KEKE-3310 file (N, C-alpha, C; in steps of 0.2 Angstrom, whole numbers, plus 5000, padded with zeros to 4 digits):
npx = (5624:5624:5636:5642:5635:5638:5651:5649:5642:5652:5660:5652:5651:5664:5664:5656:5663:5673:5666:5662:5674:5676:5666:5668:5672:5670:5655:5654:5666:5663:5652:5658:5668:5659:5652:5663:5667:5655:5655:5667:5663:5653:5660:5668:5658:5653:5664:5666:5654:5656:5667:5662:5652:5660:5667:5656:5652:5664:5663:5652:5646:5641:5645:5640:5624:5625:5639:5654:5664:5677:5675:5666:5660:5652:5648:5638:5633:5624:5613:5613:5602:5592:5592:5583:5576:5569:5564:5578:5582:5589:5585:5584:5577:5575:5570:5564:5559:5556:5558:5560:5566:5570:5577:5574:5578:5581:5575:5579:5584:5571:5573:5568:5555:5554:5548:5553:5557:5547:5541:5543:5542:5535:5542:5544:5555:5567:5562:5569:5574:5584:5591:5598:5605:5612:5619:5628:5644:5653:5646:5633:5618:5614:5603:5596:5582:5573:5560:5555:5551:5544:5539:5524:5520:5522:5527:5540:5548:5564:5577:5591:5603:5608:5616:5626:5637:5653:5665:5680:5692:5701:5708:5702:5687:5672:5659:5644:5633:5621:5628:5634:5645:5663:5669:5678:5676:5664:5653:5653:5654:5642:5626:5609:5601:5596:5598:5610:5619:5628:5625:5610:5609:5618:5635:5635:5643:5644:5631:5617:5616:5603:5597:5603:5616:5634:5642:5644:5635:5630:5630:5630:5638:5654:5663:5678:5687:5698:5711:5728:5744:5753:5758:5759:5754:5741:5735:5722:5712:5701:5692:5683:5672:5660:5644:5637:5623:5620:5609:5605:5595:5595:5600:5596:5582:5577:5571:5577:5585:5600:5607:5620:5624:5633:5648:5655:5664:5679:5686:5697:5703:5713:5717:5722:5723:5732:5740:5746:5738:5723:5707:5710:5709:5716:5716:5715:5707:5704:5693:5686:5677:5667:5657:5642:5640:5627:5624:5633:5631:5623:5631:5643:5656:5665:5679:5678:5686:5688:5696:5700:5705:5706:5705:5702:5696:5689:5685:5686:5674:5675:5673:5680:5680:5687:5688:5694:5691:5693:5685:5687:5684:5687:5685:5682:5692:5696:5705:5700:5698:5689:5688:5683:5685:5682:5678:5675:5674:5671:5667:5664:5659:5656:5646:5640:5624:5623:5629:5637:5640:5650:5652:5660:5659:5664:5663:5668:5662:5664:5657:5655:5654:5645:5640:5635:5624:5627:5639:5650:5650:5650:5651:5647:5640:5631:5627:5618:5616:5605:5604:5590:5588:5594:5589:5583:5584:5587:5590:5596:5600:5609:5612:5622:5625:5636:5633:5639:5636:5623:5611:5615:5611:5601:5597:5586:5586:5577:5577:5570:5576:5576:5578:5574)
npy = (5442:5447:5449:5437:5429:5431:5426:5413:5409:5410:5400:5389:5389:5386:5373:5367:5367:5358:5347:5344:5340:5327:5320:5309:5298:5283:5277:5275:5281:5294:5298:5298:5308:5319:5319:5323:5335:5343:5343:5350:5362:5366:5368:5379:5389:5389:5394:5407:5413:5413:5421:5433:5436:5437:5449:5458:5457:5462:5476:5483:5495:5511:5527:5543:5548:5558:5559:5554:5540:5543:5556:5554:5557:5555:5546:5537:5525:5523:5511:5502:5497:5507:5516:5523:5523:5532:5533:5535:5544:5544:5544:5549:5550:5560:5563:5570:5571:5581:5586:5599:5608:5623:5632:5646:5662:5674:5678:5667:5663:5654:5641:5630:5629:5629:5638:5654:5657:5648:5634:5621:5612:5602:5599:5597:5599:5597:5591:5581:5579:5571:5571:5563:5562:5553:5560:5557:5548:5556:5567:5573:5577:5585:5587:5595:5596:5604:5604:5614:5618:5632:5646:5645:5633:5634:5631:5630:5629:5625:5627:5619:5614:5613:5606:5605:5593:5589:5577:5576:5569:5561:5571:5583:5589:5597:5608:5616:5629:5630:5628:5621:5630:5627:5630:5626:5609:5603:5608:5603:5590:5586:5588:5593:5583:5576:5564:5559:5565:5564:5571:5580:5593:5606:5612:5629:5638:5632:5631:5633:5649:5654:5650:5656:5654:5659:5660:5662:5650:5645:5646:5652:5647:5642:5627:5618:5603:5591:5578:5581:5577:5568:5557:5546:5555:5560:5572:5584:5597:5611:5623:5638:5649:5661:5668:5674:5676:5681:5681:5682:5679:5687:5679:5683:5684:5696:5699:5705:5705:5702:5707:5704:5707:5701:5702:5694:5679:5671:5655:5644:5628:5616:5599:5584:5566:5556:5540:5533:5534:5529:5536:5548:5566:5581:5598:5615:5631:5646:5660:5673:5688:5703:5713:5721:5733:5737:5742:5751:5761:5766:5764:5758:5747:5731:5721:5703:5690:5673:5661:5644:5629:5612:5596:5579:5563:5548:5532:5515:5514:5526:5544:5559:5576:5592:5609:5625:5643:5659:5674:5688:5705:5719:5735:5746:5760:5763:5759:5750:5734:5719:5705:5688:5674:5656:5639:5622:5605:5588:5572:5555:5538:5522:5510:5495:5497:5509:5526:5536:5553:5568:5586:5601:5619:5635:5653:5669:5684:5700:5714:5725:5720:5711:5701:5705:5700:5688:5687:5683:5666:5649:5632:5614:5600:5585:5568:5554:5543:5531:5518:5511:5503:5501:5513:5521:5531:5537:5551:5559:5574:5585:5602:5615:5631:5645:5662:5678:5691:5687:5675:5658:5646:5632:5617:5604:5591:5580:5569:5560:5553:5548:5539:5535)
npz = (5566:5553:5548:5548:5539:5524:5524:5527:5516:5507:5511:5508:5494:5492:5497:5488:5477:5480:5482:5469:5464:5470:5465:5457:5465:5474:5481:5496:5500:5495:5503:5516:5514:5512:5525:5532:5527:5530:5544:5546:5540:5549:5561:5557:5556:5569:5575:5569:5574:5588:5588:5584:5594:5605:5602:5602:5616:5622:5620:5626:5629:5623:5616:5622:5614:5604:5601:5593:5596:5600:5606:5616:5632:5643:5658:5658:5648:5632:5627:5612:5606:5609:5599:5587:5570:5557:5541:5537:5547:5562:5579:5596:5613:5628:5645:5660:5677:5691:5708:5719:5733:5742:5756:5755:5760:5754:5738:5725:5708:5699:5690:5676:5679:5693:5707:5712:5729:5734:5744:5739:5725:5711:5694:5677:5669:5656:5640:5628:5611:5601:5585:5571:5554:5541:5526:5516:5514:5521:5526:5537:5546:5561:5575:5589:5599:5611:5623:5634:5652:5659:5670:5679:5674:5660:5643:5631:5615:5610:5599:5602:5596:5579:5566:5551:5547:5542:5539:5535:5537:5551:5555:5551:5554:5551:5556:5554:5559:5573:5588:5604:5613:5614:5626:5639:5646:5651:5643:5631:5633:5640:5636:5633:5638:5654:5658:5654:5663:5678:5690:5697:5691:5681:5685:5691:5684:5672:5668:5657:5648:5647:5658:5669:5669:5668:5656:5638:5631:5619:5601:5584:5570:5564:5567:5569:5571:5576:5575:5581:5574:5585:5591:5605:5613:5610:5605:5602:5593:5593:5585:5584:5576:5578:5581:5596:5607:5620:5633:5649:5664:5679:5694:5707:5708:5704:5692:5681:5665:5658:5644:5633:5620:5611:5601:5586:5590:5594:5597:5604:5607:5615:5618:5626:5625:5633:5628:5638:5650:5649:5647:5653:5651:5647:5646:5638:5635:5626:5624:5616:5614:5611:5621:5627:5640:5648:5661:5664:5654:5639:5628:5631:5629:5631:5630:5631:5638:5641:5650:5651:5660:5661:5669:5667:5671:5666:5669:5673:5681:5688:5689:5687:5687:5684:5683:5679:5678:5671:5669:5661:5659:5650:5649:5636:5631:5643:5658:5666:5673:5675:5684:5685:5694:5694:5698:5698:5705:5703:5708:5707:5710:5703:5710:5708:5704:5709:5710:5720:5722:5723:5723:5722:5721:5715:5714:5711:5708:5702:5710:5702:5689:5675:5682:5695:5702:5706:5713:5727:5729:5736:5739:5743:5735:5736:5734:5726:5712:5706:5695:5688:5677:5660:5655:5664:5678:5695:5705:5719:5727:5738:5742:5747:5749:5751:5752:5748:5759:5761:5768:5770:5758:5757:5748:5742:5729:5719:5706:5692:5679:5662:5646:5629)
capx = (5624:5624:5643:5643:5631:5642:5657:5646:5640:5658:5662:5647:5654:5671:5663:5653:5669:5677:5662:5663:5681:5676:5660:5669:5674:5666:5649:5655:5671:5660:5648:5663:5670:5653:5651:5669:5666:5649:5658:5672:5659:5649:5665:5670:5653:5653:5670:5664:5649:5659:5671:5657:5649:5666:5668:5651:5652:5670:5662:5644:5644:5641:5646:5634:5621:5627:5646:5658:5667:5683:5673:5662:5662:5647:5650:5633:5633:5617:5612:5612:5595:5588:5593:5577:5577:5563:5566:5585:5583:5590:5583:5584:5574:5577:5565:5565:5553:5560:5556:5565:5564:5575:5576:5576:5576:5581:5573:5584:5581:5568:5574:5565:5548:5554:5546:5557:5554:5542:5544:5545:5537:5537:5542:5546:5562:5567:5561:5574:5574:5590:5590:5604:5604:5618:5617:5633:5649:5656:5642:5628:5615:5613:5599:5593:5576:5571:5554:5557:5546:5545:5535:5517:5519:5522:5532:5543:5552:5571:5582:5597:5608:5607:5623:5628:5643:5657:5671:5685:5696:5701:5711:5698:5680:5669:5652:5641:5626:5620:5632:5636:5652:5668:5672:5679:5674:5657:5648:5654:5653:5636:5621:5603:5598:5599:5599:5617:5622:5628:5621:5604:5610:5625:5638:5632:5647:5643:5624:5616:5615:5596:5595:5607:5624:5638:5646:5641:5635:5627:5632:5629:5645:5658:5667:5682:5690:5702:5717:5735:5749:5757:5760:5755:5751:5734:5732:5716:5711:5694:5692:5676:5671:5653:5640:5633:5618:5619:5604:5604:5592:5598:5598:5594:5575:5575:5568:5581:5589:5607:5609:5627:5624:5639:5650:5658:5669:5684:5687:5703:5704:5718:5717:5726:5721:5738:5739:5748:5733:5717:5702:5712:5709:5719:5715:5714:5703:5703:5688:5686:5672:5665:5650:5639:5639:5622:5623:5638:5630:5620:5636:5649:5658:5670:5682:5677:5691:5687:5702:5698:5709:5703:5708:5696:5697:5683:5687:5685:5669:5677:5672:5683:5680:5689:5689:5695:5689:5694:5681:5690:5680:5691:5681:5685:5693:5697:5710:5696:5698:5685:5690:5678:5687:5677:5680:5671:5677:5666:5670:5659:5662:5650:5646:5635:5619:5623:5634:5638:5644:5652:5654:5661:5660:5666:5662:5669:5661:5665:5650:5654:5653:5639:5638:5634:5619:5630:5644:5654:5646:5653:5649:5647:5633:5632:5621:5619:5612:5604:5601:5585:5589:5598:5586:5579:5589:5584:5595:5595:5606:5609:5616:5624:5628:5637:5633:5641:5631:5616:5611:5617:5606:5601:5592:5586:5583:5576:5576:5569:5578:5575:5579:5570)
capy = (5437:5450:5448:5430:5425:5431:5421:5406:5408:5409:5393:5384:5389:5382:5366:5364:5366:5352:5341:5343:5336:5321:5317:5303:5293:5278:5280:5275:5286:5300:5299:5299:5315:5323:5320:5326:5342:5346:5344:5356:5368:5367:5370:5386:5393:5390:5398:5414:5416:5414:5427:5439:5437:5440:5456:5462:5458:5466:5483:5483:5502:5515:5534:5547:5547:5563:5560:5548:5536:5547:5562:5552:5559:5553:5540:5533:5523:5522:5505:5502:5495:5512:5520:5522:5525:5533:5535:5537:5548:5541:5548:5546:5555:5561:5566:5570:5573:5583:5589:5604:5612:5627:5635:5652:5668:5679:5674:5664:5661:5648:5638:5624:5629:5630:5645:5658:5658:5643:5629:5616:5610:5597:5602:5592:5601:5597:5585:5582:5575:5571:5568:5563:5558:5554:5561:5555:5545:5560:5572:5571:5582:5584:5593:5594:5600:5604:5607:5616:5621:5639:5648:5643:5627:5636:5627:5633:5625:5628:5623:5619:5613:5611:5606:5601:5591:5586:5574:5575:5564:5561:5578:5589:5588:5603:5608:5623:5629:5632:5623:5622:5632:5623:5633:5620:5602:5601:5611:5599:5583:5585:5592:5595:5577:5576:5556:5558:5569:5561:5575:5583:5599:5607:5617:5635:5642:5629:5631:5637:5656:5656:5647:5659:5653:5665:5660:5661:5643:5643:5651:5650:5649:5637:5624:5614:5600:5585:5576:5584:5572:5569:5550:5544:5561:5561:5579:5586:5604:5613:5630:5640:5656:5662:5674:5672:5681:5679:5684:5678:5682:5688:5674:5685:5685:5703:5699:5708:5701:5705:5706:5705:5710:5699:5702:5688:5677:5666:5651:5639:5623:5611:5594:5578:5560:5552:5533:5530:5534:5529:5539:5555:5571:5587:5603:5622:5634:5653:5662:5681:5692:5710:5713:5728:5733:5742:5745:5757:5766:5763:5763:5755:5740:5728:5715:5698:5685:5668:5656:5638:5624:5606:5589:5575:5556:5544:5525:5510:5516:5533:5550:5565:5582:5598:5614:5632:5648:5666:5678:5695:5710:5725:5741:5750:5767:5763:5754:5745:5726:5716:5698:5683:5667:5651:5633:5616:5599:5583:5565:5550:5531:5517:5504:5492:5501:5515:5530:5542:5559:5574:5592:5608:5624:5642:5659:5676:5689:5707:5718:5730:5716:5709:5696:5707:5696:5681:5689:5677:5660:5643:5626:5608:5596:5578:5564:5548:5541:5524:5516:5505:5499:5505:5519:5524:5533:5541:5555:5563:5579:5590:5607:5620:5637:5651:5668:5684:5696:5684:5669:5652:5643:5625:5614:5596:5590:5573:5568:5554:5554:5542:5539:5530)
capz = (5560:5546:5545:5547:5533:5518:5525:5527:5509:5503:5513:5505:5487:5491:5498:5482:5472:5483:5480:5462:5463:5473:5463:5454:5470:5476:5485:5503:5500:5494:5509:5521:5513:5513:5532:5535:5526:5534:5551:5546:5539:5555:5565:5555:5557:5576:5577:5567:5578:5594:5588:5584:5601:5610:5600:5605:5623:5624:5620:5627:5631:5617:5618:5622:5608:5599:5600:5591:5601:5603:5609:5621:5639:5648:5662:5657:5641:5630:5624:5605:5604:5610:5593:5582:5564:5553:5534:5537:5552:5569:5585:5603:5617:5635:5649:5667:5682:5696:5714:5722:5738:5745:5762:5753:5763:5749:5732:5720:5701:5698:5683:5675:5682:5700:5708:5717:5736:5735:5749:5736:5720:5705:5688:5672:5666:5649:5636:5623:5606:5597:5579:5566:5548:5536:5519:5512:5518:5525:5528:5541:5550:5568:5578:5596:5600:5618:5625:5641:5656:5662:5675:5679:5669:5653:5640:5625:5611:5609:5594:5605:5591:5572:5563:5545:5549:5536:5542:5529:5540:5558:5557:5549:5555:5551:5558:5552:5562:5580:5592:5611:5613:5617:5632:5644:5645:5652:5639:5625:5635:5642:5633:5637:5641:5660:5659:5653:5668:5685:5695:5695:5687:5679:5689:5689:5679:5666:5667:5651:5650:5648:5665:5674:5669:5667:5650:5632:5630:5613:5596:5577:5566:5561:5571:5566:5576:5573:5579:5579:5574:5591:5594:5611:5617:5608:5605:5598:5593:5592:5583:5583:5575:5577:5585:5602:5609:5627:5637:5655:5669:5686:5698:5713:5709:5702:5686:5676:5660:5655:5636:5632:5614:5609:5594:5584:5595:5592:5603:5603:5612:5614:5624:5625:5628:5632:5628:5645:5655:5646:5651:5655:5646:5650:5640:5640:5630:5626:5621:5616:5610:5614:5624:5629:5648:5648:5667:5664:5649:5633:5622:5634:5626:5634:5628:5636:5637:5645:5649:5655:5660:5664:5670:5668:5671:5666:5668:5679:5686:5692:5686:5690:5683:5687:5678:5682:5673:5673:5665:5661:5656:5649:5647:5631:5632:5650:5661:5671:5671:5680:5684:5689:5694:5696:5697:5701:5705:5704:5709:5708:5709:5702:5714:5706:5701:5713:5709:5724:5719:5727:5719:5725:5716:5718:5709:5715:5703:5705:5711:5696:5683:5673:5687:5701:5705:5708:5719:5729:5732:5735:5743:5741:5733:5737:5733:5723:5706:5705:5688:5689:5671:5655:5653:5669:5684:5700:5708:5725:5728:5743:5740:5752:5745:5755:5748:5751:5762:5761:5772:5767:5754:5756:5744:5740:5723:5717:5698:5689:5672:5657:5639:5625)
cpx = (5625:5631:5645:5641:5635:5648:5654:5644:5647:5661:5658:5650:5660:5669:5660:5658:5672:5673:5662:5669:5680:5670:5662:5671:5669:5661:5651:5661:5668:5656:5653:5666:5665:5652:5657:5669:5661:5652:5663:5668:5656:5654:5667:5664:5652:5658:5669:5659:5652:5663:5667:5654:5654:5667:5663:5651:5658:5668:5655:5642:5646:5642:5639:5631:5623:5634:5649:5662:5673:5681:5668:5664:5658:5649:5644:5632:5625:5617:5610:5605:5590:5588:5587:5578:5570:5565:5573:5587:5583:5588:5583:5580:5576:5572:5567:5559:5557:5555:5561:5563:5570:5573:5577:5573:5576:5580:5578:5580:5577:5568:5570:5558:5548:5553:5551:5554:5549:5546:5546:5540:5540:5538:5545:5552:5562:5565:5564:5574:5580:5590:5597:5602:5610:5616:5622:5638:5652:5652:5636:5625:5613:5608:5597:5588:5573:5564:5555:5551:5548:5540:5528:5515:5518:5528:5534:5547:5559:5575:5589:5603:5605:5613:5623:5635:5647:5664:5675:5689:5697:5705:5707:5691:5676:5661:5650:5634:5626:5623:5632:5644:5657:5672:5672:5677:5667:5652:5648:5653:5646:5631:5615:5600:5600:5600:5607:5622:5622:5624:5614:5604:5617:5628:5636:5636:5646:5635:5622:5614:5608:5593:5599:5614:5627:5641:5641:5641:5633:5629:5630:5636:5648:5663:5671:5686:5694:5708:5723:5740:5753:5759:5755:5752:5744:5731:5727:5715:5704:5695:5685:5676:5664:5650:5636:5628:5616:5614:5603:5600:5596:5596:5596:5586:5573:5571:5571:5584:5595:5608:5616:5628:5631:5641:5653:5664:5674:5686:5692:5703:5709:5718:5720:5723:5727:5736:5741:5743:5726:5711:5703:5712:5712:5719:5715:5710:5704:5698:5688:5681:5671:5658:5648:5638:5634:5622:5628:5636:5627:5625:5643:5650:5664:5673:5681:5682:5689:5692:5699:5704:5705:5707:5702:5698:5690:5685:5686:5680:5670:5676:5675:5683:5682:5691:5689:5694:5692:5691:5684:5686:5685:5687:5685:5686:5694:5702:5707:5696:5694:5686:5685:5681:5682:5680:5675:5675:5671:5669:5664:5662:5656:5651:5640:5630:5619:5629:5634:5642:5645:5654:5655:5662:5661:5666:5663:5668:5661:5658:5649:5653:5646:5636:5637:5628:5621:5635:5648:5650:5651:5650:5648:5640:5635:5626:5622:5614:5611:5600:5597:5586:5594:5596:5582:5584:5585:5590:5592:5601:5604:5614:5616:5628:5629:5637:5635:5636:5624:5617:5613:5611:5607:5596:5592:5583:5583:5575:5575:5570:5577:5577:5576:5572)
cpy = (5440:5449:5441:5427:5426:5426:5414:5404:5406:5402:5388:5384:5385:5375:5363:5363:5359:5346:5339:5338:5329:5317:5310:5297:5288:5280:5280:5281:5293:5302:5301:5306:5320:5325:5324:5334:5346:5347:5350:5362:5371:5370:5377:5391:5395:5395:5406:5417:5417:5420:5434:5441:5440:5447:5461:5463:5462:5473:5484:5490:5506:5522:5537:5548:5552:5564:5554:5546:5540:5553:5560:5554:5556:5546:5535:5531:5522:5516:5506:5501:5501:5517:5518:5525:5526:5536:5538:5542:5544:5546:5545:5552:5555:5565:5566:5573:5575:5586:5593:5608:5616:5630:5643:5658:5674:5675:5673:5663:5655:5645:5632:5624:5629:5637:5648:5658:5652:5637:5623:5614:5605:5601:5596:5593:5600:5591:5586:5577:5576:5567:5568:5560:5559:5555:5559:5551:5549:5566:5569:5578:5580:5589:5590:5599:5599:5607:5608:5619:5627:5640:5646:5638:5629:5632:5631:5628:5629:5624:5623:5619:5611:5612:5602:5599:5587:5583:5572:5569:5565:5568:5584:5587:5595:5603:5616:5623:5632:5626:5625:5624:5627:5626:5628:5614:5601:5603:5607:5592:5581:5590:5593:5589:5575:5568:5555:5561:5564:5565:5577:5589:5600:5612:5624:5639:5639:5628:5635:5644:5658:5653:5650:5658:5659:5665:5659:5654:5641:5649:5648:5652:5642:5634:5618:5610:5594:5583:5580:5578:5573:5563:5549:5549:5562:5568:5580:5594:5605:5621:5632:5648:5657:5668:5671:5678:5679:5683:5680:5682:5682:5682:5676:5686:5692:5704:5702:5703:5705:5703:5708:5708:5708:5701:5695:5686:5672:5662:5645:5635:5618:5606:5588:5572:5555:5544:5530:5530:5534:5532:5546:5560:5577:5592:5610:5625:5642:5656:5670:5683:5699:5710:5720:5727:5739:5746:5751:5762:5762:5761:5760:5748:5738:5722:5709:5692:5679:5662:5650:5633:5618:5600:5584:5567:5552:5537:5521:5512:5523:5538:5556:5570:5588:5603:5621:5637:5655:5670:5685:5700:5717:5730:5745:5757:5768:5758:5749:5738:5723:5708:5694:5676:5662:5644:5628:5610:5594:5576:5561:5543:5526:5511:5500:5496:5508:5519:5536:5547:5565:5580:5598:5613:5631:5647:5665:5681:5696:5710:5723:5726:5715:5704:5698:5703:5690:5683:5683:5672:5654:5638:5620:5605:5589:5574:5557:5547:5534:5523:5510:5500:5503:5511:5523:5525:5538:5545:5559:5567:5584:5595:5612:5625:5643:5657:5674:5689:5694:5678:5663:5649:5635:5622:5606:5596:5582:5574:5561:5555:5548:5544:5534:5531)
cpz = (5554:5543:5544:5541:5526:5519:5525:5520:5505:5505:5509:5497:5487:5492:5492:5477:5474:5481:5473:5460:5465:5470:5460:5459:5471:5481:5493:5504:5500:5500:5515:5520:5514:5521:5535:5533:5529:5541:5551:5545:5546:5561:5564:5557:5565:5578:5575:5572:5585:5594:5588:5590:5605:5608:5602:5612:5626:5624:5620:5627:5624:5620:5619:5615:5603:5598:5597:5597:5604:5606:5615:5628:5644:5651:5661:5650:5639:5626:5616:5603:5605:5604:5589:5576:5560:5547:5534:5543:5559:5574:5591:5607:5624:5639:5656:5671:5688:5702:5717:5727:5741:5751:5761:5758:5759:5742:5728:5714:5702:5691:5683:5678:5690:5702:5713:5724:5738:5740:5745:5730:5714:5699:5683:5669:5659:5646:5629:5618:5602:5591:5574:5560:5544:5529:5514:5517:5523:5528:5532:5544:5557:5571:5585:5598:5607:5619:5633:5645:5659:5668:5674:5674:5662:5650:5633:5621:5609:5604:5597:5600:5584:5568:5556:5546:5543:5539:5536:5531:5547:5560:5555:5549:5556:5553:5556:5555:5569:5584:5600:5611:5616:5623:5638:5642:5645:5647:5632:5626:5637:5639:5637:5641:5648:5662:5659:5659:5675:5690:5692:5691:5685:5684:5687:5684:5672:5664:5660:5652:5651:5655:5670:5674:5666:5660:5644:5629:5623:5608:5589:5574:5564:5566:5568:5571:5572:5578:5576:5580:5580:5594:5599:5615:5616:5608:5600:5598:5591:5591:5581:5581:5574:5581:5590:5603:5616:5631:5643:5660:5676:5690:5705:5713:5707:5696:5680:5671:5658:5648:5635:5625:5611:5602:5593:5589:5591:5598:5601:5608:5610:5620:5621:5629:5628:5633:5635:5650:5651:5650:5653:5649:5650:5644:5643:5634:5631:5622:5621:5611:5613:5616:5626:5637:5649:5655:5668:5659:5643:5628:5625:5632:5630:5630:5633:5634:5643:5644:5654:5655:5664:5664:5671:5667:5671:5664:5674:5684:5689:5687:5690:5685:5687:5682:5682:5676:5676:5667:5666:5657:5656:5646:5642:5633:5640:5653:5666:5668:5677:5679:5688:5689:5696:5695:5700:5700:5707:5704:5710:5707:5708:5706:5713:5702:5704:5711:5714:5721:5724:5722:5723:5720:5719:5713:5714:5709:5706:5705:5705:5689:5681:5678:5694:5705:5708:5714:5721:5732:5731:5740:5739:5739:5734:5736:5730:5717:5707:5699:5689:5683:5666:5653:5658:5675:5688:5704:5714:5726:5733:5741:5746:5749:5750:5750:5752:5753:5762:5766:5767:5764:5754:5752:5743:5733:5722:5709:5696:5681:5668:5650:5636:5618)
residu = (UNK:UNK:UNK:UNK:UNK:UNK:UNK:UNK:UNK:UNK:UNK:UNK:UNK:UNK:UNK:UNK:UNK:UNK:UNK:UNK:UNK:UNK:UNK:UNK:UNK:UNK:UNK:UNK:UNK:UNK:UNK:UNK:UNK:UNK:UNK:UNK:UNK:UNK:UNK:UNK:UNK:UNK:UNK:UNK:UNK:UNK:UNK:UNK:UNK:UNK:UNK:UNK:UNK:UNK:UNK:UNK:UNK:UNK:UNK:UNK:UNK:UNK:UNK:UNK:UNK:UNK:UNK:UNK:UNK:UNK:UNK:UNK:UNK:UNK:UNK:UNK:UNK:UNK:UNK:UNK:UNK:UNK:UNK:UNK:UNK:UNK:UNK:UNK:UNK:UNK:UNK:UNK:UNK:UNK:UNK:UNK:UNK:UNK:UNK:UNK:UNK:UNK:UNK:UNK:UNK:UNK:UNK:UNK:UNK:UNK:UNK:UNK:UNK:UNK:UNK:UNK:UNK:UNK:UNK:UNK:UNK:UNK:UNK:UNK:UNK:UNK:UNK:UNK:UNK:UNK:UNK:UNK:UNK:UNK:UNK:UNK:UNK:UNK:UNK:UNK:UNK:UNK:UNK:UNK:UNK:UNK:UNK:UNK:UNK:UNK:UNK:UNK:UNK:UNK:UNK:UNK:UNK:UNK:UNK:UNK:UNK:UNK:UNK:UNK:UNK:UNK:UNK:UNK:UNK:UNK:UNK:UNK:UNK:UNK:UNK:UNK:UNK:UNK:UNK:UNK:UNK:UNK:UNK:UNK:UNK:UNK:UNK:UNK:UNK:UNK:UNK:UNK:UNK:UNK:UNK:UNK:UNK:UNK:UNK:UNK:UNK:UNK:UNK:UNK:UNK:UNK:UNK:UNK:UNK:UNK:UNK:UNK:UNK:UNK:UNK:UNK:UNK:UNK:UNK:UNK:UNK:UNK:UNK:UNK:UNK:UNK:UNK:UNK:UNK:UNK:UNK:UNK:UNK:UNK:UNK:UNK:UNK:UNK:UNK:UNK:UNK:UNK:UNK:UNK:UNK:UNK:UNK:UNK:UNK:UNK:UNK:UNK:UNK:UNK:UNK:UNK:UNK:UNK:UNK:UNK:UNK:UNK:UNK:UNK:UNK:UNK:UNK:UNK:UNK:UNK:UNK:UNK:UNK:UNK:UNK:UNK:UNK:UNK:UNK:UNK:UNK:UNK:UNK:UNK:UNK:UNK:UNK:UNK:UNK:UNK:UNK:UNK:UNK:UNK:UNK:UNK:UNK:UNK:UNK:UNK:UNK:UNK:UNK:UNK:UNK:UNK:UNK:UNK:UNK:UNK:UNK:UNK:UNK:UNK:UNK:UNK:UNK:UNK:UNK:UNK:UNK:UNK:UNK:UNK:UNK:UNK:UNK:UNK:UNK:UNK:UNK:UNK:UNK:UNK:UNK:UNK:UNK:UNK:UNK:UNK:UNK:UNK:UNK:UNK:UNK:UNK:UNK:UNK:UNK:UNK:UNK:UNK:UNK:UNK:UNK:UNK:UNK:UNK:UNK:UNK:UNK:UNK:UNK:UNK:UNK:UNK:UNK:UNK:UNK:UNK:UNK:UNK:UNK:UNK:UNK:UNK:UNK:UNK:UNK:UNK:UNK:UNK:UNK:UNK:UNK:UNK:UNK:UNK:UNK:UNK:UNK:UNK:UNK:UNK:UNK:UNK:UNK:UNK:UNK:UNK:UNK:UNK:UNK:UNK:UNK:UNK:UNK:UNK:UNK:UNK:UNK:UNK:UNK:UNK:UNK:UNK:UNK:UNK:UNK:UNK)
# end
């Protein structure tokens, strides 16, 4: 109604002007004209309200809370009424409650408070607060603060992201601060709030490094993105220059931490949203930095290059995500090259409130690389997500992982995720 009221006032002003012109008419004629104009005015207001209602109902879904419409990727939209504002700061929250059980024979990393080797236990996972504030027509601030659970029900606070954003136009949008790197699709489309994810967890290759993931998922620096003039092809670019500090725990339960001591990185991404197939995204990225390989010596450095290609379709209740990676480590002053190929494919289909899903992932890490604790592993995950309402969802997920020179690993995860 905020958009309708000014139009109604304008109509009333115009009506008052018309009444002034007929003031000299006879009384019966004046009454007839007044009734006629009131009826016309009522019809115009009804038409405006109907038009506004149709526009609202035509677009009931909003993008993920931290992304503009053209960057939205989550298959689960967030209702507008869940946006809260306090003194110009808009905020939203996400939480989760989990139960996980593994038939572990060899201990595996216990992330999010799940104990290695335990028969099964409950944990709270992440509690995520997402805040934004507009400071001018083109500038805004974004931050994401996560309260995470660790071992023995310990908790810590992590500033996942904090960005000063400046959108000059659709072709040039700049961000300065701490960001999730644009390696591939998943890391920029799905952030910490598990309510936005279809599955109960992230693919291992795209897991945050602090939880055992293989890639430099976070950095501090400059990020520039925007549209590339390309007509119906819908090309976009993303360029990042920053500093990562990747420290990942081994996932074999050894307790070791791998500090990559990253140098500054460059990341270039190009992707397309062709008009011919709405919901389709096809893209590729190349990331490069230098890291330390302390396993081979205190001063051994290696060039790290990560190449990604992805095909994604989200539309008509269907979610299809497929990404391939090649992580290449080239030791300095040596001809040694260590390659780690990986991929995952995920498919889901919404059926009413239910969304069954299937995911298959594969990683083949060299035993001489930084990922010797990962090795060769592959297998499927399948389950379903049920949305009780617009802000509460329940997920059940079964995982089967084949591990090189180790027994197969089976797991069951359940998750109650919510947003507010």
